[in-house]
TORDREN-93994 format. One line per 3 residues: number of its first residue (from 1); their letters; for each residue x, y, z of N, C-alpha, C, O. Coordinates in nm, 3 decimals. Layout:
BEGIN
NUM> A> X,Y,Z,X,Y,Z,X,Y,Z,X,Y,Z ~ ...
***
This chain:
BEGIN
1> XXX> 13.639,8.705,6.355,13.596,8.733,6.256,13.540,8.588,6.207,13.604,8.486,6.232 ~ 13.443,8.585,6.149,13.420,8.480,6.083,13.464,8.434,5.955,13.564,8.497,5.921 ~ 13.427,8.347,5.866,13.509,8.348,5.702,13.381,8.408,5.666,13.366,8.321,5.581
4> XXX> 13.257,8.490,5.652,13.191,8.591,5.579,13.264,8.730,5.571,13.290,8.804,5.477 ~ 13.287,8.739,5.716,13.340,8.877,5.715,13.498,8.902,5.667,13.555,9.007,5.638 ~ 13.536,8.794,5.669,13.710,8.765,5.651,13.713,8.804,5.487,13.788,8.875,5.420
7> XXX> 13.607,8.731,5.459,13.624,8.672,5.267,13.592,8.851,5.233,13.656,8.913,5.149 ~ 13.478,8.913,5.319,13.473,9.066,5.244,13.570,9.160,5.286,13.582,9.272,5.236 ~ 13.637,9.116,5.376,13.770,9.221,5.408,13.858,9.191,5.293,13.922,9.272,5.225
10> XXX> 13.853,9.070,5.281,13.987,9.048,5.172,13.948,9.092,5.050,14.041,9.134,4.981 ~ 13.819,9.097,4.991,13.773,9.125,4.882,13.756,9.287,4.862,13.729,9.342,4.755 ~ 13.781,9.356,4.996,13.765,9.512,4.990,13.937,9.602,4.953,13.973,9.714,4.915
13> XXX> 13.982,9.512,4.981,14.183,9.512,4.971,14.171,9.554,4.823,14.076,9.529,4.749 ~ 14.267,9.613,4.797,14.308,9.688,4.646,14.376,9.565,4.575,14.465,9.494,4.623 ~ 14.318,9.552,4.450,14.405,9.422,4.365,14.465,9.492,4.287,14.410,9.589,4.235
16> XXX> 14.605,9.455,4.257,14.673,9.499,4.177,14.650,9.454,4.064,14.684,9.529,3.972 ~ 14.594,9.334,4.029,14.573,9.258,3.904,14.453,9.329,3.843,14.436,9.320,3.722 ~ 14.362,9.405,3.926,14.252,9.506,3.843,14.301,9.640,3.822,14.227,9.722,3.767
19> XXX> 14.425,9.675,3.863,14.412,9.819,3.909,14.536,9.836,3.780,14.613,9.799,3.869 ~ 14.595,9.849,3.699,14.672,9.774,3.553,14.736,9.943,3.571,14.848,9.959,3.523 ~ 14.678,10.052,3.629,14.725,10.215,3.628,14.777,10.229,3.785,14.749,10.329,3.850
22> XXX> 14.829,10.158,3.822,14.897,10.191,3.957,15.000,10.316,3.947,15.071,10.343,3.850 ~ 14.991,10.378,4.055,15.118,10.484,4.113,15.196,10.415,4.145,15.297,10.483,4.166 ~ 15.215,10.309,4.165,15.307,10.249,4.274,15.414,10.166,4.211,15.378,10.077,4.135
25> XXX> 15.542,10.185,4.233,15.659,10.107,4.172,15.708,9.986,4.268,15.786,10.007,4.360 ~ 15.679,9.914,4.252,15.729,9.768,4.357,15.868,9.719,4.310,15.904,9.683,4.198 ~ 15.924,9.726,4.408,16.066,9.667,4.436,16.097,9.609,4.569,16.047,9.653,4.673
28> XXX> 16.206,9.480,4.562,16.218,9.414,4.681,16.283,9.531,4.816,16.261,9.501,4.933 ~ 16.348,9.639,4.788,16.386,9.717,4.887,16.296,9.776,4.958,16.319,9.789,5.078 ~ 16.149,9.836,4.893,16.070,9.913,4.984,16.033,9.763,5.063,16.005,9.775,5.182
31> XXX> 16.032,9.658,5.019,15.975,9.548,5.093,16.029,9.515,5.199,15.967,9.479,5.298 ~ 16.158,9.523,5.191,16.287,9.516,5.301,16.268,9.641,5.413,16.242,9.611,5.529 ~ 16.281,9.758,5.380,16.240,9.890,5.438,16.118,9.827,5.554,16.138,9.802,5.672
34> XXX> 16.021,9.816,5.494,15.877,9.797,5.549,15.868,9.679,5.660,15.794,9.690,5.757 ~ 15.957,9.555,5.636,15.973,9.442,5.734,16.080,9.479,5.819,16.061,9.434,5.931 ~ 16.203,9.555,5.809,16.275,9.650,5.896,16.220,9.731,5.985,16.255,9.730,6.103
37> XXX> 16.128,9.809,5.940,16.070,9.881,6.063,15.970,9.842,6.139,15.946,9.880,6.254 ~ 15.879,9.724,6.039,15.830,9.687,6.192,15.930,9.560,6.285,15.891,9.482,6.372 ~ 16.011,9.571,6.251,16.076,9.500,6.343,16.102,9.310,6.290,16.189,9.250,6.352
40> XXX> 16.045,9.253,6.209,16.017,9.132,6.188,16.168,9.097,6.110,16.240,9.169,6.041 ~ 16.183,8.938,6.155,16.312,8.899,6.078,16.282,8.758,6.019,16.257,8.646,6.065 ~ 16.298,8.818,5.890,16.291,8.674,5.787,16.391,8.643,5.767,16.382,8.564,5.673
43> XXX> 16.522,8.657,5.802,16.639,8.620,5.762,16.666,8.443,5.764,16.763,8.396,5.706 ~ 16.605,8.390,5.809,16.578,8.289,5.868,16.520,8.176,5.783,16.547,8.056,5.777 ~ 16.416,8.266,5.709,16.352,8.171,5.602,16.423,8.178,5.492,16.518,8.253,5.465
46> XXX> 16.350,8.061,5.400,16.419,8.039,5.281,16.278,8.066,5.224,16.179,8.003,5.258 ~ 16.280,8.160,5.137,16.176,8.242,5.079,16.221,8.230,4.930,16.338,8.239,4.894 ~ 16.068,8.199,4.813,16.079,8.200,4.659,15.967,8.311,4.635,15.849,8.280,4.618
49> XXX> 16.013,8.441,4.635,15.927,8.536,4.551,15.910,8.472,4.407,15.998,8.423,4.337 ~ 15.748,8.488,4.376,15.789,8.473,4.217,15.667,8.595,4.151,15.551,8.623,4.184 ~ 15.758,8.643,4.047,15.699,8.781,3.994,15.699,8.793,3.844,15.796,8.769,3.772
52> XXX> 15.592,8.828,3.807,15.555,8.849,3.627,15.482,8.834,3.629,15.415,8.832,3.732 ~ 15.428,8.805,3.475,15.309,8.891,3.370,15.218,8.741,3.385,15.099,8.734,3.416 ~ 15.313,8.621,3.352,15.216,8.544,3.306,15.286,8.375,3.368,15.408,8.372,3.351
55> XXX> 15.228,8.243,3.436,15.261,8.175,3.475,15.301,8.155,3.584,15.357,8.048,3.606 ~ 15.284,8.254,3.691,15.330,8.231,3.815,15.256,8.147,3.891,15.312,8.071,3.971 ~ 15.128,8.149,3.877,15.070,8.054,3.956,15.148,7.883,3.934,15.169,7.802,4.024
58> XXX> 15.174,7.870,3.811,15.203,7.735,3.789,15.371,7.713,3.828,15.431,7.617,3.875 ~ 15.399,7.800,3.801,15.585,7.786,3.883,15.558,7.767,4.027,15.618,7.686,4.098 ~ 15.447,7.860,4.074,15.496,7.852,4.251,15.421,7.717,4.301,15.472,7.650,4.391
61> XXX> 15.261,7.668,4.221,15.255,7.543,4.243,15.372,7.424,4.220,15.395,7.339,4.306 ~ 15.436,7.430,4.100,15.531,7.344,4.102,15.670,7.328,4.178,15.741,7.228,4.188 ~ 15.693,7.484,4.240,15.831,7.457,4.354,15.758,7.421,4.467,15.831,7.365,4.549
64> XXX> 15.648,7.432,4.500,15.556,7.390,4.629,15.562,7.248,4.624,15.577,7.191,4.731 ~ 15.554,7.176,4.515,15.524,7.016,4.504,15.652,6.959,4.521,15.682,6.858,4.585 ~ 15.736,7.045,4.446,15.894,6.970,4.437,15.957,6.966,4.557,16.039,6.880,4.590
67> XXX> 15.916,7.073,4.633,15.980,7.115,4.791,15.911,6.995,4.881,15.970,6.909,4.946 ~ 15.807,7.011,4.869,15.701,6.914,4.963,15.718,6.758,4.978,15.722,6.688,5.079 ~ 15.730,6.719,4.812,15.813,6.540,4.798,15.936,6.521,4.849,15.988,6.415,4.884
70> XXX> 16.003,6.688,4.852,16.162,6.641,4.935,16.159,6.659,5.049,16.263,6.696,5.106 ~ 16.010,6.636,5.140,16.026,6.633,5.277,16.045,6.788,5.369,16.043,6.796,5.492 ~ 16.060,6.891,5.282,16.072,7.020,5.329,15.897,7.053,5.394,15.797,6.997,5.349
73> XXX> 15.898,7.123,5.471,15.779,7.222,5.556,15.769,7.337,5.436,15.861,7.413,5.406 ~ 15.640,7.334,5.373,15.635,7.455,5.257,15.494,7.515,5.278,15.391,7.447,5.282 ~ 15.497,7.626,5.288,15.381,7.723,5.277,15.377,7.774,5.147,15.478,7.783,5.078
76> XXX> 15.273,7.806,5.114,15.233,7.874,4.960,15.117,7.948,5.001,15.024,7.913,5.074 ~ 15.147,8.088,4.923,15.068,8.174,4.924,14.968,8.234,4.765,15.042,8.318,4.714 ~ 14.875,8.226,4.703,14.884,8.248,4.576,14.761,8.365,4.578,14.680,8.373,4.671
79> XXX> 14.761,8.433,4.488,14.631,8.526,4.458,14.605,8.579,4.331,14.699,8.613,4.259 ~ 14.494,8.591,4.295,14.353,8.595,4.351,14.353,8.428,4.311,14.409,8.354,4.230 ~ 14.276,8.420,4.396,14.174,8.226,4.406,14.106,8.199,4.298,14.051,8.302,4.259
82> XXX> 14.084,8.104,4.228,13.979,8.060,4.112,13.851,8.040,4.179,13.760,8.118,4.149 ~ 13.826,7.943,4.272,13.689,7.923,4.346,13.644,7.987,4.473,13.539,8.042,4.504 ~ 13.766,7.961,4.541,13.687,7.942,4.678,13.851,8.081,4.770,13.970,8.084,4.737
85> XXX> 13.819,8.119,4.820,13.946,8.209,4.912,14.065,8.115,5.015,14.174,8.144,5.063 ~ 13.992,8.010,5.018,14.074,7.907,5.105,14.212,7.846,5.013,14.306,7.788,5.067 ~ 14.202,7.869,4.873,14.285,7.821,4.830,14.413,7.880,4.822,14.513,7.822,4.780
88> XXX> 14.406,8.001,4.866,14.516,8.120,4.852,14.624,8.079,4.965,14.722,8.153,4.959 ~ 14.632,7.971,5.077,14.663,7.974,5.156,14.725,7.857,5.207,14.711,7.857,5.329 ~ 14.813,7.715,5.152,14.852,7.608,5.207,14.979,7.611,5.289,15.056,7.705,5.270
91> XXX> 15.005,7.530,5.367,15.134,7.443,5.397,15.083,7.305,5.442,14.993,7.266,5.515 ~ 15.200,7.237,5.351,15.211,7.122,5.352,15.093,7.057,5.285,15.038,6.952,5.321 ~ 15.056,7.144,5.172,14.944,7.078,5.107,14.824,7.079,5.177,14.723,7.065,5.108
94> X> 14.809,7.091,5.290,14.682,7.170,5.351,14.619,7.275,5.348,14.520,7.290,5.419
***
């Protein structure tokens, strides 16, 4: 898969930001069940999940930068991107 086909794929996915009338109810238990069903064990990870209607991007970037400056290996995934799809995923600032 090249960059252009990956970009088309990402843009074809449902956008919960655009679909304000979603029939889905989001909660952490549903996520835990899916993770358990596929056999993924995240129990060794320390994760900050940020949710809400405003300020998530700012909060995530602040937490990311604080942890990175403390010498932690930090990953960040945000959505949507502002200018380029490659903005969505960072590991230690890259």
